[in-house]
N, C-alpha and C positions, 0 to 999 in steps of 0.2 A: 682715291684721295679726295677728300672734301675740304675745301679751303673757304674760310669765312672771315668776317671782319673787314670787308672791302666795300667801299662806297665812295662818293665824291669827296668825303672827308679825307680819304686816303690821298687824293690828289692835292688837297690843301697842305697836308703835312709834308708830302713830297719824299718821304723816306721808304715808302712801300716798294719792295723789289718787284712786285707784280705790275706796277705801273709801266706802261710803254712796251709791254711784252707781247701785245696783240693776242692775249689769251681770251678765247671765247668765254663769255659770262652767262651764267644761268642756263647752261646746257651741258650735257655730258660730252666731254671730249675724250680723245684717246691719245696717249703718248707712251711710246715704248711698251705697249701692251698693258698700260695702266689706265683704268677709267678715272677721269678727273672731272671735278665740278667746282667752278669758282662762283661762289654765291655773292653777287653784287646787289646791294640794296640802296635805297634812297639815302639812308644814313645808317650808321652802326654805333652802338654804345661805347663809351669810353669813360675813363676816370675823370670826374668833374673836379676832383681835388678840393672840394669845399664841403666841410662837414654838414652844414645846414641844408645842402642840396642832396643829401644821401637818399631821401625819400624819392625824389625825382629820378635820381640815378638808378635806383632799384626798378622803378617803373620802365625806364628806357631798356634796361637789360631784359626784363620779363616780356616786354612787347616784342623785342627782337627775337627772343627765344620762341615765342608763340607763333612766329611766322616762318619757322624752319621749313624749307622746301620738302616736298614729298620724297625726293631722291634720297635725302638723308635717312628718312624712315625706312625706305626700301632697302638701302644698302646695309643698314643696321640689322634688319630682320634676316638678311642673308648671311651675315657675318658669324664666324666662330670666335674671332679675336678682334677687338676694337682698340686701336692705339689713340690715345687722347693726348695732344700736345699741351704743354703748359701755356696758360693765357686764357683767352676768350673761350676756347673749347670746353673748359670745365663747366661752363654755364649749362651744358647739355647732358651732364652726367646722369641726372635722374631720368631724363627722356630716353637715353640710350639703354639704360637698365630696364625701363618699362617696355620699350619696343622689343627688346630681346633679352629676357632674364637669364638665358643660358649662355650667352656670349661672355667670354673673359674680357674685362676692360683693363687695359694696361696703361698707366699714366707715364708719359715720357717727360721727365722733369728737366727740360732743357734749361730752365731758369727758375729762380725763386720768384714767386708772384710779387712779393714785396720789393725785391730788387728791381724788377722791371716796371714797378709802379702801377701794377694792376689795381683796379678799383677794389675797395674793401668788400664790395658786394661779391666779387668773384672769389676772394679768399674765404668769405663766409659760406658761399655755395660749395666750395671745395670741401671745407670742413664738414658741412652738414651732410654731404653725400659721399663721404669717405668710404663708407661700407659698401658702396657699389663697385669700388675699385679692387681688382684682384691682386694687383701688385704695382709697384712703381720702380722705374729705372732711373737712377741718378748717374750722371757721368763723372761726378765727384763725390767722395764720401761726405764732404762738407755740406752737401745739399740734403743729406738725410734728415736733418732737423727741420727742414722746410716742408716735410710731408706729414699730414695728420697721422696720429699714432695708430689707428686701426689698420693702416695700410702697411703691408710688408714691403720693405725697401731693399732693392738690390743694386749693388754698384756694378755698372757695366761701362767701362771707359769708352771714349770715342775711338773710332777706328781710323785706319789709313787706307787710301785707295792704292793697294799694293800692286807693284809691277816691277820688272827688272830694271833697276836704275842704270845699269851699264848701257842701256839702249840710247841714252841721251848724251849729247855733246855740250861742251861749255859754250855759253853765249858771250863770254867775256873775252876781251882782247888781251889785256895784260895787266900787271899791277895788282893792287889790293882792291877787292870788291866787296861791298856790303849790300845786303838786300833786305827790303821790307815788303811783305805781301799782305794785302787786305786793307780794309777801311775802318774796322771797328775801333771807336774811340781814338781815331788817328790824331797824333800830335805833331803837326808840321814844325812846331817850335824846336823839337829835338834836333832837326836837321840844320837849322840855323846855328845852333850851338856846336854841332859836330863837324860841319864842313870846314869851318874856319880853323878848328883845332887839328884837323887831320886832312890837310890838302892832298896827301898821297893816296887817300882812299876815294874811290869812285862809289858814290851812293846811288843805288837803284831802288826805285819805289814802284811797285806794281799795284794798280787798282786801288788807289787811296781815295777815290771819289772827289767830291768838291774841294776838300782841303788841299788838293794838288796845286791849286792856284796860289797857295801861300808858300810853296816850297822855294828854296833858293834856286837860282837859275842853273847852278852847277849840278844839281841833282838830276839824274836821268829818270824820267817818269814814263811809265807805260800805262795804257788804259787797262781796264779789267780784262782778263784773258781766261780761257778755260784752265781748270786746275792743272792738267797735265803739262800745259805749256809753261807753267810756273816752275815745274820741277827742276829743269836745268839751272835756273837762276839760284835755286836753293842749294842744290847738290854741289855746285862749283863755287859757291861764295866762300870768302874767307871768314866772314862773320855775318850773322843775321840779326835783324832788329825787329822788336815788337814794341813800337813807339806808342804805348797806350797813354791817354790822358788820365790824370788823377782826378776823375770826376765820374760819378755814377758807376763806379767800378764794381763789378760783381765780386764778392768775397771769395768765390770759388774759381776765379779766372785762372789761377795757377794750374789747375787740373783740366780746364775745359778749353783753353786757348788752342785752336786748331793750328795756328801758325807756329806756336811754340812746340806743339807735338810733332809737326812736320820737320821743324829745324832739328829737333832731337833725333828723329828717325834717321836723318842723314848725318848725324854726329857733327853738326855745325854749331860752334859756340855762338850763343845768342846774348843780346843785350836787351834788357827789359826793365821796367820799373821794379822797385823792391817788392811791391805787392804781388807781382807775377812770378817771382823766382821759385817759390815753393821749396821742395826738397831737392831740386835738380842741381847737380854739380857743374853742368855745362851752361847754366844761365848766370849772367852777371848783372847785378842790380844797380840802378841809379835812382836818384830823386828827380822827377820831372821838373824842369826849369832850373836845375842846378848844374852849372858848367863843370865844376870840379868832379862831381860824382859821375857825370856823363863821360868825361874824359877818362876817369879811372876805370869805368866799366868797359869802355872800348879797348883800352890798353890791356886789361885783364883778359878779355876775350881773344885778342890777337896773340897773346903769349900763352894761352891755355894749351896744355898738352892734348894730343889727340886722344879721344875717348871712344870706346865702343858705345853703341846705343844703350841707355840705362835700362831699357826694357823693350821687348819685342811687342809692338802694338798689334792689336787685333785687326783683322780685315773687317770691312763693313758686313760681309756675310757672317762672320763670327759674332759681330755685335748683334746682328739681327737674331741669330740663333739663341744667344744668351738672353735677349729681351723676351723672346717667345717661350723659352724653356729654362728659366733661371734655376729651377730645382735640379737640373742636371750639372750645374757648375757650382758646387759648394765653395770652391775657392774664391768665387765672386763675393761671397759673404752676405748673409742677411744682416743688414746694418742696424735694424731696430727690432730687437726681440719684442714679442707682444708685451704691452704694458709700459714700454719706454715712452716718456713724453716727447712730443714734437714741438717745434717752435710755434706752430699754429695753435697749440694748446696753452702757450705761455702768455702772461699778461702784457709783456713788452717785447715786441719784435726787436727793437733797437738794443735793449740790454742783452737779449739772448744772442744777438749777432756778435756782440763783443766777446 
């Protein structure tokens, strides 16, 4: 695992999860039989967000690219398959292909480059080097149009860390309990509007990060905890909450929200903004900041009939198998037959997203 885009600039932004983890930098480490390398530099390139600075932006990216450590070349030459995550790693597509022309390069489209506000230079580099990529995995069909058309796109949804749920016991005392897990786009305002309207519900929030300081005092807050420790709180909740802010929201979130996938796995009715409902019958939508719609969503979730899971999620081992061998799973569907246009080929990203 080669991790990049890490420098003192990461400390300034303060949102990089690698900060404070005491991870050795610029040396090969070993974790659970995986070789790991965290490349830390004096600075790393980013989106300058100013059109007249694009020439300088390109220079920054190319300077960074030219200083790739030898370990990246060595690992590439030894590889048979190279997984390239969305974001800064696309900068190295041409190099990976040059260092090992025989290796399969698989693009992992965790996000749309435009949605996460990557520099235009990265989108252009991705499009220019699309033919180096053997295939792309998207966790949502909605992401297919974010992939340049020469690349074959396969839908492989997110997985669940499967285990026997009966092994866990309820962490709740009594009464009605609602739970929220995670910090992505966390909207503390939701709870100010919900706790006053539903005094009989105890609201539990796990790992919301800095926004926890803005929560009402009646909300029970827990610091971030290992995934498996969150399971009892989800399994035994009366309803679950995905309190996303309505800002910079990925248009594919209804398919890729891990918390909503986990809530569905345990057949817990969930409350989320309208944009995250998707096609699920066990999700109840509301408009962020709107008292009445929040109250209606909570009431609908509490009165919802018990449902079986709408689909059996894959395990992460199955996800990995489908990423590596998509040709063995035709039901996963090739989403863009050759010749179909992609959003990166269209003149307006905004109009295509509509």
